[in-house]
RODRENKOL-295993 format. One record per residue (C-alpha): residue in one letter; x, y, z. Coordinates in steps of 0.25 Angstrom, whole numbers, plus 5000, padded with zeros to 4 digits. Example, Ala and Ser with C-alpha at 12.3 -4.5 7.8 and 13.67 -1.06 7.14 Angstrom:
# residues 2
+------+------+------+------+
! resn !    X !    Y !    Z !
+------+------+------+------+
!    A ! 5049 ! 4982 ! 5031 !
!    S ! 5055 ! 4996 ! 5029 !
+------+------+------+------+
***
This chain:
# residues 281
+------+------+------+------+
! resn !    X !    Y !    Z !
+------+------+------+------+
!    M ! 5152 ! 5177 ! 5144 !
!    L ! 5147 ! 5165 ! 5136 !
!    V ! 5156 ! 5155 ! 5130 !
!    G ! 5146 ! 5151 ! 5119 !
!    D ! 5145 ! 5139 ! 5110 !
!    S ! 5147 ! 5149 ! 5098 !
!    V ! 5162 ! 5146 ! 5100 !
!    A ! 5159 ! 5135 ! 5091 !
!    M ! 5157 ! 5145 ! 5080 !
!    V ! 5166 ! 5157 ! 5083 !
!    V ! 5178 ! 5148 ! 5088 !
!    H ! 5177 ! 5134 ! 5082 !
!    G ! 5171 ! 5138 ! 5069 !
!    H ! 5158 ! 5131 ! 5068 !
!    D ! 5145 ! 5136 ! 5062 !
!    T ! 5137 ! 5133 ! 5074 !
!    T ! 5138 ! 5132 ! 5089 !
!    L ! 5134 ! 5117 ! 5089 !
!    P ! 5148 ! 5110 ! 5087 !
!    V ! 5155 ! 5116 ! 5100 !
!    T ! 5156 ! 5106 ! 5111 !
!    L ! 5155 ! 5106 ! 5126 !
!    D ! 5170 ! 5103 ! 5127 !
!    E ! 5173 ! 5115 ! 5117 !
!    M ! 5164 ! 5124 ! 5125 !
!    L ! 5171 ! 5120 ! 5138 !
!    L ! 5184 ! 5124 ! 5132 !
!    H ! 5179 ! 5138 ! 5128 !
!    C ! 5172 ! 5140 ! 5141 !
!    R ! 5185 ! 5137 ! 5149 !
!    S ! 5193 ! 5147 ! 5140 !
!    V ! 5183 ! 5158 ! 5142 !
!    A ! 5182 ! 5155 ! 5157 !
!    R ! 5197 ! 5157 ! 5159 !
!    G ! 5197 ! 5170 ! 5152 !
!    A ! 5184 ! 5176 ! 5157 !
!    R ! 5181 ! 5173 ! 5172 !
!    A ! 5173 ! 5185 ! 5176 !
!    P ! 5160 ! 5184 ! 5167 !
!    L ! 5149 ! 5174 ! 5168 !
!    L ! 5153 ! 5163 ! 5159 !
!    V ! 5143 ! 5155 ! 5151 !
!    G ! 5146 ! 5143 ! 5143 !
!    D ! 5138 ! 5138 ! 5132 !
!    L ! 5133 ! 5123 ! 5132 !
!    P ! 5136 ! 5119 ! 5118 !
!    F ! 5126 ! 5111 ! 5109 !
!    G ! 5126 ! 5096 ! 5113 !
!    S ! 5130 ! 5099 ! 5127 !
!    Y ! 5116 ! 5100 ! 5134 !
!    E ! 5105 ! 5096 ! 5125 !
!    A ! 5104 ! 5082 ! 5128 !
!    S ! 5099 ! 5083 ! 5143 !
!    P ! 5099 ! 5093 ! 5155 !
!    R ! 5110 ! 5083 ! 5161 !
!    Q ! 5119 ! 5086 ! 5148 !
!    A ! 5117 ! 5101 ! 5150 !
!    V ! 5121 ! 5100 ! 5164 !
!    E ! 5133 ! 5092 ! 5161 !
!    A ! 5137 ! 5102 ! 5150 !
!    A ! 5135 ! 5114 ! 5159 !
!    V ! 5143 ! 5109 ! 5170 !
!    R ! 5154 ! 5106 ! 5161 !
!    L ! 5154 ! 5121 ! 5156 !
!    M ! 5154 ! 5125 ! 5170 !
!    K ! 5165 ! 5116 ! 5176 !
!    E ! 5174 ! 5114 ! 5164 !
!    G ! 5171 ! 5127 ! 5156 !
!    S ! 5171 ! 5136 ! 5168 !
!    M ! 5158 ! 5143 ! 5164 !
!    D ! 5148 ! 5150 ! 5174 !
!    S ! 5136 ! 5146 ! 5166 !
!    V ! 5131 ! 5139 ! 5153 !
!    K ! 5122 ! 5142 ! 5142 !
!    L ! 5113 ! 5133 ! 5134 !
!    E ! 5104 ! 5136 ! 5122 !
!    G ! 5089 ! 5134 ! 5120 !
!    G ! 5076 ! 5135 ! 5128 !
!    S ! 5069 ! 5123 ! 5124 !
!    A ! 5064 ! 5113 ! 5135 !
!    P ! 5077 ! 5104 ! 5135 !
!    R ! 5086 ! 5117 ! 5135 !
!    V ! 5078 ! 5123 ! 5147 !
!    A ! 5080 ! 5109 ! 5154 !
!    A ! 5095 ! 5109 ! 5152 !
!    A ! 5096 ! 5124 ! 5157 !
!    R ! 5088 ! 5120 ! 5169 !
!    A ! 5097 ! 5108 ! 5172 !
!    V ! 5110 ! 5116 ! 5170 !
!    V ! 5105 ! 5127 ! 5180 !
!    G ! 5100 ! 5116 ! 5189 !
!    A ! 5115 ! 5110 ! 5189 !
!    G ! 5120 ! 5124 ! 5194 !
!    V ! 5124 ! 5130 ! 5181 !
!    A ! 5120 ! 5143 ! 5176 !
!    V ! 5113 ! 5143 ! 5162 !
!    M ! 5111 ! 5153 ! 5151 !
!    G ! 5100 ! 5150 ! 5142 !
!    H ! 5100 ! 5153 ! 5127 !
!    V ! 5087 ! 5155 ! 5118 !
!    G ! 5084 ! 5161 ! 5104 !
!    L ! 5094 ! 5156 ! 5094 !
!    T ! 5101 ! 5144 ! 5100 !
!    P ! 5113 ! 5141 ! 5091 !
!    Q ! 5114 ! 5127 ! 5096 !
!    A ! 5100 ! 5124 ! 5090 !
!    I ! 5103 ! 5129 ! 5076 !
!    S ! 5099 ! 5115 ! 5071 !
!    V ! 5085 ! 5117 ! 5076 !
!    L ! 5084 ! 5132 ! 5073 !
!    G ! 5089 ! 5131 ! 5059 !
!    G ! 5101 ! 5140 ! 5061 !
!    F ! 5105 ! 5152 ! 5068 !
!    R ! 5092 ! 5159 ! 5068 !
!    P ! 5086 ! 5169 ! 5077 !
!    Q ! 5075 ! 5164 ! 5086 !
!    G ! 5061 ! 5170 ! 5091 !
!    T ! 5059 ! 5177 ! 5077 !
!    S ! 5048 ! 5169 ! 5071 !
!    G ! 5037 ! 5174 ! 5079 !
!    A ! 5032 ! 5175 ! 5093 !
!    A ! 5032 ! 5160 ! 5096 !
!    S ! 5047 ! 5159 ! 5093 !
!    A ! 5050 ! 5172 ! 5102 !
!    V ! 5041 ! 5166 ! 5113 !
!    R ! 5049 ! 5153 ! 5112 !
!    V ! 5062 ! 5160 ! 5114 !
!    L ! 5056 ! 5168 ! 5126 !
!    R ! 5051 ! 5155 ! 5132 !
!    E ! 5064 ! 5148 ! 5131 !
!    A ! 5071 ! 5159 ! 5138 !
!    L ! 5061 ! 5159 ! 5149 !
!    A ! 5063 ! 5144 ! 5151 !
!    L ! 5078 ! 5145 ! 5152 !
!    R ! 5076 ! 5156 ! 5162 !
!    D ! 5067 ! 5146 ! 5170 !
!    A ! 5077 ! 5135 ! 5169 !
!    G ! 5087 ! 5144 ! 5176 !
!    C ! 5095 ! 5151 ! 5165 !
!    F ! 5102 ! 5164 ! 5170 !
!    A ! 5102 ! 5170 ! 5156 !
!    V ! 5097 ! 5168 ! 5142 !
!    V ! 5104 ! 5170 ! 5129 !
!    L ! 5094 ! 5176 ! 5118 !
!    E ! 5100 ! 5173 ! 5104 !
!    C ! 5095 ! 5178 ! 5091 !
!    V ! 5081 ! 5182 ! 5095 !
!    P ! 5074 ! 5195 ! 5092 !
!    A ! 5077 ! 5207 ! 5100 !
!    A ! 5063 ! 5208 ! 5105 !
!    L ! 5062 ! 5194 ! 5109 !
!    A ! 5075 ! 5195 ! 5117 !
!    A ! 5070 ! 5207 ! 5124 !
!    A ! 5058 ! 5200 ! 5128 !
!    V ! 5065 ! 5187 ! 5133 !
!    T ! 5075 ! 5196 ! 5141 !
!    E ! 5063 ! 5203 ! 5147 !
!    A ! 5056 ! 5190 ! 5150 !
!    L ! 5068 ! 5184 ! 5157 !
!    R ! 5071 ! 5197 ! 5165 !
!    P ! 5062 ! 5194 ! 5177 !
!    G ! 5070 ! 5181 ! 5179 !
!    G ! 5083 ! 5188 ! 5179 !
!    V ! 5088 ! 5180 ! 5166 !
!    P ! 5095 ! 5189 ! 5157 !
!    T ! 5096 ! 5187 ! 5142 !
!    I ! 5109 ! 5187 ! 5133 !
!    G ! 5106 ! 5191 ! 5119 !
!    I ! 5113 ! 5187 ! 5106 !
!    G ! 5107 ! 5192 ! 5094 !
!    A ! 5094 ! 5196 ! 5102 !
!    G ! 5094 ! 5211 ! 5103 !
!    P ! 5097 ! 5221 ! 5114 !
!    G ! 5086 ! 5217 ! 5124 !
!    C ! 5093 ! 5205 ! 5130 !
!    S ! 5100 ! 5207 ! 5144 !
!    G ! 5114 ! 5205 ! 5138 !
!    Q ! 5121 ! 5201 ! 5125 !
!    V ! 5131 ! 5191 ! 5120 !
!    L ! 5139 ! 5189 ! 5107 !
!    V ! 5150 ! 5180 ! 5103 !
!    Y ! 5162 ! 5187 ! 5105 !
!    H ! 5168 ! 5182 ! 5092 !
!    D ! 5156 ! 5189 ! 5085 !
!    L ! 5157 ! 5202 ! 5093 !
!    L ! 5172 ! 5204 ! 5091 !
!    G ! 5171 ! 5201 ! 5076 !
!    M ! 5181 ! 5190 ! 5078 !
!    M ! 5177 ! 5181 ! 5067 !
!    A ! 5179 ! 5186 ! 5052 !
!    H ! 5178 ! 5172 ! 5045 !
!    P ! 5167 ! 5172 ! 5034 !
!    H ! 5162 ! 5159 ! 5041 !
!    Y ! 5160 ! 5166 ! 5054 !
!    R ! 5154 ! 5178 ! 5048 !
!    R ! 5143 ! 5168 ! 5042 !
!    V ! 5139 ! 5164 ! 5056 !
!    T ! 5140 ! 5177 ! 5064 !
!    P ! 5126 ! 5180 ! 5069 !
!    K ! 5119 ! 5193 ! 5064 !
!    F ! 5118 ! 5199 ! 5078 !
!    C ! 5133 ! 5199 ! 5081 !
!    K ! 5140 ! 5213 ! 5082 !
!    K ! 5155 ! 5214 ! 5080 !
!    F ! 5161 ! 5223 ! 5090 !
!    A ! 5175 ! 5221 ! 5084 !
!    L ! 5181 ! 5215 ! 5072 !
!    V ! 5191 ! 5206 ! 5079 !
!    G ! 5191 ! 5196 ! 5068 !
!    R ! 5196 ! 5206 ! 5057 !
!    Q ! 5207 ! 5210 ! 5066 !
!    V ! 5211 ! 5195 ! 5068 !
!    Q ! 5211 ! 5193 ! 5053 !
!    D ! 5220 ! 5205 ! 5051 !
!    A ! 5229 ! 5201 ! 5061 !
!    L ! 5230 ! 5186 ! 5056 !
!    A ! 5233 ! 5192 ! 5042 !
!    A ! 5244 ! 5201 ! 5047 !
!    F ! 5250 ! 5189 ! 5054 !
!    R ! 5250 ! 5181 ! 5041 !
!    D ! 5255 ! 5192 ! 5033 !
!    E ! 5267 ! 5195 ! 5042 !
!    V ! 5271 ! 5180 ! 5044 !
!    R ! 5271 ! 5179 ! 5028 !
!    S ! 5279 ! 5191 ! 5027 !
!    G ! 5289 ! 5188 ! 5038 !
!    A ! 5286 ! 5200 ! 5046 !
!    F ! 5281 ! 5192 ! 5058 !
!    P ! 5287 ! 5189 ! 5066 !
!    G ! 5297 ! 5200 ! 5066 !
!    P ! 5308 ! 5204 ! 5076 !
!    S ! 5299 ! 5209 ! 5086 !
!    H ! 5291 ! 5196 ! 5086 !
!    T ! 5303 ! 5187 ! 5086 !
!    P ! 5308 ! 5189 ! 5101 !
!    Y ! 5316 ! 5176 ! 5102 !
!    Q ! 5330 ! 5177 ! 5096 !
!    L ! 5344 ! 5171 ! 5097 !
!    D ! 5356 ! 5180 ! 5098 !
!    E ! 5368 ! 5179 ! 5090 !
!    R ! 5374 ! 5168 ! 5099 !
!    G ! 5361 ! 5160 ! 5100 !
!    T ! 5359 ! 5160 ! 5085 !
!    A ! 5374 ! 5155 ! 5083 !
!    E ! 5372 ! 5144 ! 5093 !
!    L ! 5359 ! 5140 ! 5087 !
!    S ! 5365 ! 5140 ! 5073 !
!    R ! 5377 ! 5131 ! 5078 !
!    A ! 5367 ! 5122 ! 5084 !
!    L ! 5359 ! 5121 ! 5072 !
!    R ! 5371 ! 5119 ! 5063 !
!    A ! 5376 ! 5108 ! 5072 !
!    E ! 5362 ! 5101 ! 5070 !
!    G ! 5364 ! 5102 ! 5055 !
!    E ! 5353 ! 5113 ! 5053 !
!    V ! 5361 ! 5123 ! 5045 !
!    G ! 5349 ! 5129 ! 5039 !
!    A ! 5342 ! 5131 ! 5053 !
!    A ! 5355 ! 5137 ! 5058 !
!    E ! 5355 ! 5147 ! 5047 !
!    A ! 5340 ! 5151 ! 5049 !
!    A ! 5344 ! 5154 ! 5064 !
!    E ! 5355 ! 5162 ! 5060 !
!    A ! 5347 ! 5170 ! 5050 !
!    V ! 5337 ! 5174 ! 5060 !
!    F ! 5348 ! 5180 ! 5069 !
!    E ! 5354 ! 5187 ! 5057 !
!    D ! 5340 ! 5193 ! 5053 !
!    R ! 5338 ! 5198 ! 5067 !
!    E ! 5352 ! 5205 ! 5067 !
!    R ! 5349 ! 5211 ! 5054 !
!    E ! 5335 ! 5216 ! 5059 !
!    R ! 5342 ! 5222 ! 5071 !
!    A ! 5353 ! 5229 ! 5063 !
!    K ! 5342 ! 5235 ! 5054 !
!    E ! 5334 ! 5240 ! 5066 !
!    G ! 5347 ! 5246 ! 5072 !
!    E ! 5349 ! 5253 ! 5059 !
!    E ! 5335 ! 5259 ! 5058 !
!    K ! 5336 ! 5264 ! 5073 !
!    E ! 5349 ! 5271 ! 5069 !
+------+------+------+------+
***
């Protein structure tokens, strides 16, 4: 289970993953760890938490492990500095998942959320070399994001002898495994802004967002009409004696209107009971 920096977009409402901080990631990691103890938990190292130096990467990874209760971490990119960071983190005793292809933290350089390895053999080979470099740095798995299916299958085959699986996201069926953001696969978000940034490769296995919208609209309508809360959802009541005592106390405080409001609640409830009794008869 991956606690991804995509939380910046699907929970915090940002247009990219860049704004989420390490402290925010720690909060989400701890929350997931409390509810999902059995799976392998992977925490994303967010943008700005590991790029400066291998030492910074180790410090951030250790925090995700110690404070976030993660089993491993993921970092993006296969350039020489990223490979050095992965090697340092692995050397510090933390399992690392690599990530090549589209690396959302690098959209400033990539020019947006664009597929990778599609502009000729050279770009495809670069993705392959980055994946192999991450394997050699000690990564136990590599995410392949937004690359052609043929390239993903080729990278998966190249990594197979080393026992390093690939996890595909928008990379076709030839990867060792697949991952999607659960907000996407559950169809949780129905806001026009979210639809604008939803990747093309996402498949909705449910339309939870529509159900949420319908439920919220029903709640609004029942509150406006006075239908909610009704008697069945108003469990805490005063009997006649309690109502009388409250009324006297309120009148003693000079709150005549408040006393009348409390009495009206009791009277309305009694009328409802009488009506229910007549209907049963």
